[in-house]
N, CA and C atoms as an extended XYZ file, in Angstrom:
396
Properties=species:S:1:pos:R:3:atomname:S:1:resname:S:1:resid:I:1 pbc="F F F"
N       -15.731        0.328        1.237 N   MET     1
C       -14.599        0.089        1.368 CA  MET     1
C       -14.427        1.142        2.613 C   MET     1
N       -13.463        0.452        3.855 N   LYS     2
C       -13.175        1.945        4.162 CA  LYS     2
C       -11.832        2.905        3.822 C   LYS     2
N       -11.929        3.885        3.769 N   HIS     3
C       -10.900        4.369        4.178 CA  HIS     3
C        -9.716        4.418        4.497 C   HIS     3
N        -8.069        5.118        4.304 N   TRP     4
C        -7.352        4.716        5.377 CA  TRP     4
C        -7.183        5.414        5.733 C   TRP     4
N        -8.122        6.647        6.228 N   THR     5
C        -7.886        7.711        7.573 CA  THR     5
C        -9.314        7.690        8.350 C   THR     5
N        -9.892        7.299        8.115 N   GLU     6
C       -10.867        6.597        8.795 CA  GLU     6
C       -11.304        6.027       10.091 C   GLU     6
N       -12.063        6.033       10.938 N   GLY     7
C       -11.300        5.920       12.062 CA  GLY     7
C       -10.282        6.781       13.045 C   GLY     7
N        -9.454        7.934       12.247 N   PHE     8
C        -8.539        9.152       13.133 CA  PHE     8
C        -8.958        9.245       14.316 C   PHE     8
N        -9.917        9.432       14.549 N   ASP     9
C       -11.219       10.025       15.544 CA  ASP     9
C       -11.190        9.021       16.388 C   ASP     9
N       -11.229        7.806       16.299 N   ASP    10
C       -12.649        6.875       17.497 CA  ASP    10
C       -10.940        6.564       17.836 C   ASP    10
N       -11.329        6.363       19.476 N   ASP    11
C       -10.228        6.441       20.707 CA  ASP    11
C       -10.544        4.684       21.206 C   ASP    11
N       -11.544        4.224       20.543 N   ASP    12
C       -11.611        2.424       20.202 CA  ASP    12
C       -10.976        1.677       18.945 C   ASP    12
N        -9.712        2.773       18.169 N   ALA    13
C        -9.681        1.709       17.117 CA  ALA    13
C        -8.569        1.007       17.270 C   ALA    13
N        -8.847       -0.682       16.697 N   ASP    14
C        -8.268       -1.629       16.551 CA  ASP    14
C        -6.579       -1.911       16.184 C   ASP    14
N        -6.765       -0.563       15.158 N   GLU    15
C        -5.229       -0.790       14.596 CA  GLU    15
C        -4.829        0.586       15.292 C   GLU    15
N        -3.779        0.823       15.634 N   PRO    16
C        -2.370        1.469       15.711 CA  PRO    16
C        -2.581        2.168       14.805 C   PRO    16
N        -2.442        4.279       14.819 N   LEU    17
C        -1.549        4.735       14.031 CA  LEU    17
C        -0.876        5.346       13.667 C   LEU    17
N        -0.161        4.109       12.346 N   VAL    18
C         1.421        4.783       11.712 CA  VAL    18
C         0.676        6.285       10.314 C   VAL    18
N         1.239        7.333       10.018 N   ARG    19
C         0.987        8.250        9.145 CA  ARG    19
C         1.703        7.802        8.006 C   ARG    19
N         1.466        7.924        7.342 N   PRO    20
C         1.629        7.741        5.455 CA  PRO    20
C         3.268        8.205        6.031 C   PRO    20
N         3.806        9.065        5.926 N   TYR    21
C         5.493        9.745        6.098 CA  TYR    21
C         6.103        9.135        6.816 C   TYR    21
N         5.509        8.196        7.880 N   THR    22
C         6.374        7.289        9.398 CA  THR    22
C         5.880        5.930        7.777 C   THR    22
N         5.422        5.436        7.355 N   ILE    23
C         5.986        4.424        6.600 CA  ILE    23
C         7.724        4.734        5.910 C   ILE    23
N         7.339        5.814        4.991 N   THR    24
C         8.022        6.473        4.005 CA  THR    24
C         9.521        6.948        4.841 C   THR    24
N         9.805        7.364        6.137 N   GLY    25
C        11.433        7.498        6.653 CA  GLY    25
C        10.929        8.996        5.825 C   GLY    25
N         9.988        9.427        6.338 N   GLY    26
C         8.915       10.772        6.371 CA  GLY    26
C         9.435       11.417        5.265 C   GLY    26
N         9.200       10.642        3.361 N   ARG    27
C         9.821       10.863        2.342 CA  ARG    27
C         8.341       10.995        1.742 C   ARG    27
N         7.955       11.734        0.513 N   THR    28
C         6.740       12.618        0.656 CA  THR    28
C         6.152       12.511       -1.087 C   THR    28
N         6.980       12.319       -1.319 N   THR    29
C         7.007       11.752       -3.304 CA  THR    29
C         7.882       10.826       -3.907 C   THR    29
N         7.561        9.907       -4.632 N   PRO    30
C         8.061        8.974       -4.946 CA  PRO    30
C         9.580       10.070       -5.669 C   PRO    30
N        10.474        8.978       -5.711 N   GLU    31
C        11.459        9.488       -6.794 CA  GLU    31
C        11.956        8.859       -8.557 C   GLU    31
N        10.800        8.035       -8.605 N   ARG    32
C        10.615        7.363       -9.764 CA  ARG    32
C         8.811        7.831       -9.750 C   ARG    32
N         9.642        8.163      -11.142 N   ASP    33
C         8.634        8.914      -12.481 CA  ASP    33
C         7.704        7.913      -13.443 C   ASP    33
N         8.318        6.450      -13.450 N   ASP    34
C         7.907        5.906      -14.470 CA  ASP    34
C         6.416        5.298      -13.933 C   ASP    34
N         6.639        5.163      -12.832 N   LEU    35
C         5.643        4.107      -12.182 CA  LEU    35
C         4.469        5.062      -12.418 C   LEU    35
N         3.198        4.173      -12.703 N   THR    36
C         1.710        4.179      -12.987 CA  THR    36
C         0.893        3.475      -12.378 C   THR    36
N        -0.565        4.367      -12.604 N   LEU    37
C        -0.542        2.651      -11.796 CA  LEU    37
C        -1.664        1.427      -12.978 C   LEU    37
N        -0.494        1.948      -13.635 N   ILE    38
C        -0.960        0.328      -14.207 CA  ILE    38
C         0.095       -0.502      -14.887 C   ILE    38
N         1.458       -0.095      -13.836 N   THR    39
C         2.752       -0.778      -13.401 CA  THR    39
C         2.411       -1.916      -13.275 C   THR    39
N         2.769       -3.185      -13.889 N   LEU    40
C         3.285       -4.460      -13.791 CA  LEU    40
C         4.241       -4.573      -12.959 C   LEU    40
N         4.413       -5.004      -11.516 N   LEU    41
C         5.027       -5.472      -10.306 CA  LEU    41
C         5.500       -7.160      -10.322 C   LEU    41
N         6.676       -7.493      -10.471 N   THR    42
C         7.026       -9.163      -10.075 CA  THR    42
C         7.980       -9.418       -9.173 C   THR    42
N         8.078       -9.776       -8.298 N   ALA    43
C         9.008       -9.761       -7.026 CA  ALA    43
C         9.938      -10.597       -7.708 C   ALA    43
N        11.035      -10.696       -7.258 N   ILE    44
C        11.823      -11.262       -7.785 CA  ILE    44
C        12.522      -12.827       -6.691 C   ILE    44
N        12.481      -13.592       -7.764 N   SER    45
C        12.429      -15.069       -6.579 CA  SER    45
C        13.705      -15.343       -6.011 C   SER    45
N        14.766      -14.975       -6.843 N   ALA    46
C        15.924      -15.555       -6.970 CA  ALA    46
C        16.717      -14.367       -5.753 C   ALA    46
N        15.886      -13.380       -4.936 N   VAL    47
C        16.361      -12.400       -4.307 CA  VAL    47
C        15.605      -12.152       -2.954 C   VAL    47
N        15.921      -13.118       -1.728 N   SER    48
C        15.455      -13.132       -0.718 CA  SER    48
C        14.572      -11.622        0.147 C   SER    48
N        14.087      -11.876        0.803 N   PRO    49
C        13.414      -10.319        1.522 CA  PRO    49
C        14.527       -9.292        2.040 C   PRO    49
N        15.964      -10.383        3.049 N   GLU    50
C        16.665      -10.259        3.583 CA  GLU    50
C        17.775       -8.998        2.282 C   GLU    50
N        17.556       -9.540        1.798 N   ALA    51
C        19.494       -9.516        0.936 CA  ALA    51
C        19.081       -7.702        0.008 C   ALA    51
N        20.192       -7.632       -0.037 N   GLY    52
C        19.944       -6.157       -0.992 CA  GLY    52
C        20.649       -5.271        0.108 C   GLY    52
N        20.725       -4.058       -0.787 N   ARG    53
C        21.316       -2.745       -0.183 CA  ARG    53
C        20.310       -1.843        0.581 C   ARG    53
N        20.053       -1.542        2.306 N   GLY    54
C        19.440       -0.780        3.018 CA  GLY    54
C        18.011       -1.296        3.306 C   GLY    54
N        18.379       -3.210        3.140 N   SER    55
C        17.152       -4.103        3.661 CA  SER    55
C        17.018       -3.327        5.463 C   SER    55
N        17.738       -3.482        5.478 N   ARG    56
C        17.857       -3.111        7.571 CA  ARG    56
C        16.256       -1.856        7.792 C   ARG    56
N        16.337       -1.241        6.333 N   ARG    57
C        15.071        0.014        6.095 CA  ARG    57
C        13.571       -1.193        5.898 C   ARG    57
N        13.667       -2.252        5.211 N   LEU    58
C        11.821       -2.914        4.588 CA  LEU    58
C        11.699       -2.618        6.286 C   LEU    58
N        10.202       -2.175        5.592 N   GLN    59
C         9.107       -1.986        7.014 CA  GLN    59
C         8.076       -3.853        6.361 C   GLN    59
N         7.197       -3.941        6.744 N   PRO    60
C         5.614       -4.788        7.046 CA  PRO    60
C         5.763       -5.119        5.555 C   PRO    60
N         5.783       -3.396        5.558 N   GLU    61
C         4.354       -3.470        4.036 CA  GLU    61
C         6.253       -3.442        3.152 C   GLU    61
N         7.433       -3.494        2.933 N   HIS    62
C         8.129       -4.080        2.060 CA  HIS    62
C         7.394       -5.681        1.664 C   HIS    62
N         7.575       -5.654        3.413 N   ARG    63
C         7.074       -7.024        2.427 CA  ARG    63
C         6.159       -7.466        2.720 C   ARG    63
N         5.390       -7.019        2.764 N   THR    64
C         4.104       -7.143        2.238 CA  THR    64
C         4.076       -7.253        0.850 C   THR    64
N         4.042       -6.067        0.705 N   ILE    65
C         4.203       -6.306       -1.525 CA  ILE    65
C         5.593       -7.330       -1.911 C   ILE    65
N         6.328       -7.819       -1.240 N   LEU    66
C         7.133       -9.199       -2.189 CA  LEU    66
C         5.953      -10.306       -2.010 C   LEU    66
N         4.893      -10.124       -1.042 N   ALA    67
C         4.680      -11.106       -0.888 CA  ALA    67
C         3.280      -10.977       -1.728 C   ALA    67
N         2.775      -10.145       -2.085 N   LEU    68
C         1.810       -9.829       -3.050 CA  LEU    68
C         2.588       -9.747       -4.619 C   LEU    68
N         3.375       -9.782       -4.917 N   CYS    69
C         4.083       -9.982       -6.419 CA  CYS    69
C         4.859      -10.573       -5.816 C   CYS    69
N         4.356      -12.117       -5.570 N   ARG    70
C         4.775      -13.922       -6.262 CA  ARG    70
C         4.562      -13.475       -7.535 C   ARG    70
N         2.754      -13.054       -8.025 N   ARG    71
C         2.172      -12.806       -9.388 CA  ARG    71
C         2.568      -11.481       -9.533 C   ARG    71
N         2.237      -10.883      -11.462 N   PRO    72
C         2.334      -10.414      -11.716 CA  PRO    72
C         1.208       -9.568      -11.031 C   PRO    72
N         0.876       -7.854      -10.186 N   LEU    73
C         0.623       -6.761       -9.778 CA  LEU    73
C         0.476       -5.724      -10.553 C   LEU    73
N        -0.321       -4.869      -11.035 N   ALA    74
C        -0.502       -3.675      -11.917 CA  ALA    74
C        -0.328       -2.979      -10.673 C   ALA    74
N         0.328       -1.909       -9.533 N   VAL    75
C         0.666       -0.325       -8.803 CA  VAL    75
C        -0.646       -0.187       -8.090 C   VAL    75
N        -1.398       -0.321       -8.419 N   ALA    76
C        -3.348        0.350       -7.768 CA  ALA    76
C        -3.637       -1.183       -7.135 C   ALA    76
N        -3.624       -2.107       -7.824 N   GLU    77
C        -3.970       -3.793       -7.182 CA  GLU    77
C        -2.265       -3.536       -5.724 C   GLU    77
N        -2.086       -3.504       -5.761 N   VAL    78
C        -0.780       -3.386       -4.594 CA  VAL    78
C        -1.541       -2.251       -3.524 C   VAL    78
N        -1.528       -0.741       -4.263 N   ALA    79
C        -1.959        0.309       -3.474 CA  ALA    79
C        -3.278        0.107       -2.286 C   ALA    79
N        -4.146       -1.040       -3.199 N   SER    80
C        -5.548       -1.237       -2.557 CA  SER    80
C        -4.945       -2.442       -1.738 C   SER    80
N        -4.175       -3.508       -2.081 N   ALA    81
C        -4.072       -4.458        0.152 CA  ALA    81
C        -3.858       -4.301        0.820 C   ALA    81
N        -2.610       -2.631        0.539 N   LEU    82
C        -2.331       -2.260        1.427 CA  LEU    82
C        -2.730       -1.262        2.192 C   LEU    82
N        -4.331       -0.891        1.298 N   ASN    83
C        -5.552       -0.125        1.753 CA  ASN    83
C        -4.265        0.855        2.329 C   ASN    83
N        -2.810        2.017        1.220 N   LEU    84
C        -2.292        2.785        1.857 CA  LEU    84
C        -3.030        3.986        0.547 C   LEU    84
N        -2.636        5.246        0.496 N   PRO    85
C        -2.213        5.773       -0.653 CA  PRO    85
C        -0.652        5.305       -1.878 C   PRO    85
N        -2.074        5.745       -2.948 N   VAL    86
C        -1.089        5.693       -4.173 CA  VAL    86
C         0.788        5.774       -4.008 C   VAL    86
N         0.514        7.302       -3.965 N   SER    87
C         2.008        7.901       -3.796 CA  SER    87
C         2.387        6.635       -2.578 C   SER    87
N         1.784        6.537       -1.806 N   VAL    88
C         3.141        6.032       -0.137 CA  VAL    88
C         3.458        4.245       -1.101 C   VAL    88
N         2.686        4.110       -1.720 N   THR    89
C         2.834        2.741       -1.884 CA  THR    89
C         3.773        2.340       -3.603 C   THR    89
N         4.143        3.850       -4.305 N   LYS    90
C         5.054        4.032       -5.584 CA  LYS    90
C         6.389        4.949       -4.193 C   LYS    90
N         6.688        5.404       -3.030 N   ILE    91
C         7.570        4.653       -2.762 CA  ILE    91
C         8.365        3.437       -2.248 C   ILE    91
N         7.737        2.998       -1.295 N   LEU    92
C         8.128        1.744       -1.534 CA  LEU    92
C         8.101        0.672       -2.335 C   LEU    92
N         6.976        0.769       -2.800 N   ILE    93
C         7.968        0.226       -4.385 CA  ILE    93
C         9.740        0.259       -5.225 C   ILE    93
N         9.467        1.796       -4.718 N   GLY    94
C        10.734        1.964       -5.220 CA  GLY    94
C        11.772        1.757       -4.819 C   GLY    94
N        11.656        1.629       -3.676 N   ASP    95
C        12.719        0.986       -3.015 CA  ASP    95
C        12.737       -0.232       -2.515 C   ASP    95
N        12.464       -1.276       -3.616 N   LEU    96
C        11.933       -2.342       -3.154 CA  LEU    96
C        12.780       -2.358       -5.285 C   LEU    96
N        12.790       -1.476       -5.949 N   ILE    97
C        13.110       -1.566       -6.419 CA  ILE    97
C        14.761       -1.167       -7.104 C   ILE    97
N        14.375       -0.258       -6.598 N   GLU    98
C        16.414       -0.305       -5.838 CA  GLU    98
C        16.707       -0.933       -5.836 C   GLU    98
N        16.677       -2.062       -4.533 N   ASN    99
C        17.299       -3.586       -3.925 CA  ASN    99
C        17.339       -4.137       -4.670 C   ASN    99
N        16.597       -4.016       -5.828 N   GLY   100
C        16.440       -5.841       -6.723 CA  GLY   100
C        16.028       -6.430       -6.200 C   GLY   100
N        14.710       -6.145       -5.287 N   GLN   101
C        14.052       -7.525       -5.409 CA  GLN   101
C        12.852       -7.230       -5.826 C   GLN   101
N        11.992       -6.409       -6.864 N   LEU   102
C        10.799       -6.136       -7.426 CA  LEU   102
C        10.932       -5.756       -8.476 C   LEU   102
N        10.451       -6.330      -10.011 N   ARG   103
C        10.769       -5.254      -11.152 CA  ARG   103
C         9.485       -4.709      -12.180 C   ARG   103
N        10.058       -3.541      -12.183 N   ALA   104
C         8.836       -3.430      -13.095 CA  ALA   104
C         8.908       -2.899      -14.287 C   ALA   104
N         7.663       -3.674      -14.675 N   ARG   105
C         7.271       -3.356      -16.248 CA  ARG   105
C         6.088       -2.732      -16.437 C   ARG   105
N         6.746       -1.835      -17.781 N   PRO   106
C         5.458       -0.617      -17.980 CA  PRO   106
C         4.541       -1.672      -18.636 C   PRO   106
N         2.955       -1.190      -18.993 N   PRO   107
C         2.264       -2.411      -20.191 CA  PRO   107
C         2.242       -1.845      -20.987 C   PRO   107
N         2.556       -3.098      -22.079 N   VAL   108
C         2.596       -2.842      -23.058 CA  VAL   108
C         1.284       -2.802      -24.769 C   VAL   108
N         1.907       -1.392      -24.413 N   ALA   109
C        -0.002       -0.693      -25.397 CA  ALA   109
C         0.015       -1.608      -26.739 C   ALA   109
N        -1.512       -1.165      -27.706 N   PHE   110
C        -1.378       -1.926      -28.794 CA  PHE   110
C        -0.786       -1.206      -30.276 C   PHE   110
N        -0.311        0.230      -29.589 N   ALA   111
C         0.596        0.543      -30.566 CA  ALA   111
C         2.297       -0.141      -31.274 C   ALA   111
N         2.543       -0.933      -29.404 N   GLN   112
C         4.539       -1.359      -29.762 CA  GLN   112
C         3.549       -2.579      -30.431 C   GLN   112
N         3.092       -3.166      -30.206 N   THR   113
C         2.616       -4.283      -30.532 CA  THR   113
C         2.486       -4.419      -32.199 C   THR   113
N         1.994       -3.823      -32.479 N   GLY   114
C         1.564       -3.677      -33.045 CA  GLY   114
C        -0.230       -4.527      -33.586 C   GLY   114
N        -1.001       -4.462      -33.034 N   GLY   115
C        -2.284       -4.886      -32.941 CA  GLY   115
C        -3.210       -3.767      -32.255 C   GLY   115
N        -4.403       -4.337      -32.601 N   PHE   116
C        -5.747       -3.004      -32.600 CA  PHE   116
C        -6.165       -4.435      -32.354 C   PHE   116
N        -7.446       -3.489      -31.224 N   PRO   117
C        -8.638       -4.255      -30.614 CA  PRO   117
C        -9.403       -4.836      -31.751 C   PRO   117
N        -9.949       -5.484      -32.031 N   GLY   118
C       -10.767       -6.441      -32.263 CA  GLY   118
C       -12.748       -6.023      -32.455 C   GLY   118
N       -12.580       -5.790      -33.716 N   ILE   119
C       -13.734       -5.130      -33.580 CA  ILE   119
C       -14.655       -5.707      -32.430 C   ILE   119
N       -15.362       -6.562      -32.483 N   THR   120
C       -15.847       -6.883      -31.456 CA  THR   120
C       -15.887       -6.730      -29.966 C   THR   120
N       -14.302       -6.522      -28.970 N   ILE   121
C       -14.357       -5.187      -28.222 CA  ILE   121
C       -14.916       -3.649      -28.473 C   ILE   121
N       -13.921       -3.467      -29.512 N   LEU   122
C       -14.944       -1.687      -29.844 CA  LEU   122
C       -16.348       -1.901      -29.180 C   LEU   122
N       -17.345       -3.036      -30.594 N   GLU   123
C       -18.007       -3.052      -30.488 CA  GLU   123
C       -18.650       -3.182      -29.229 C   GLU   123
N       -18.255       -3.841      -28.125 N   ALA   124
C       -18.778       -4.362      -26.909 CA  ALA   124
C       -19.097       -2.478      -25.979 C   ALA   124
N       -17.744       -1.891      -25.926 N   VAL   125
C       -16.914       -0.672      -24.684 CA  VAL   125
C       -18.073        0.180      -25.991 C   VAL   125
N       -18.328       -0.120      -27.578 N   ARG   126
C       -19.385        1.505      -27.311 CA  ARG   126
C       -20.783        0.906      -26.727 C   ARG   126
N       -21.259       -0.081      -26.687 N   ASP   127
C       -22.586       -1.279      -26.095 CA  ASP   127
C       -22.523       -0.780      -25.329 C   ASP   127
N       -21.334       -0.530      -24.178 N   GLY   128
C       -21.212       -0.795      -22.899 CA  GLY   128
C       -22.247        0.043      -22.591 C   GLY   128
N       -20.995        1.949      -22.772 N   LEU   129
C       -21.648        3.294      -22.910 CA  LEU   129
C       -22.801        3.552      -23.236 C   LEU   129
N       -24.058        3.034      -24.470 N   ARG   130
C       -24.313        3.435      -24.656 CA  ARG   130
C       -25.766        2.762      -23.154 C   ARG   130
N       -25.870        1.656      -22.823 N   LYS   131
C       -26.634        2.034      -21.660 CA  LYS   131
C       -25.710        2.158      -20.100 C   LYS   131
N       -25.010        3.083      -20.365 N   LEU   132
C       -25.296        3.852      -19.374 CA  LEU   132
C       -25.318        5.148      -19.508 C   LEU   132
């Protein structure tokens, strides 16, 4: 997998160089602190990509996130698909949540559901760790 900074010094780069702070409008940290790597994101289908306040600020990356999140995806998966750092991706995701175009749902923990992993899963994890 190619890192997003590879090719910065390459004069023959196929893609134009766009710095992450340009994509986020100069913002360097996400305003939301509830987005983790495993937070599930889903696009709200009733809202068009052009709707919502601040839609004039939508970057192509925003539209890509909406297209990707037609089915639930984790923040880490979206960042990987965009080939952007997670911090930049979280800023873009926060924009879409604020506009009402994206829904974020924290993962459900075992303790919240009242369930515990089965003994079969625990044994499989143990056996996998032993093989390392």
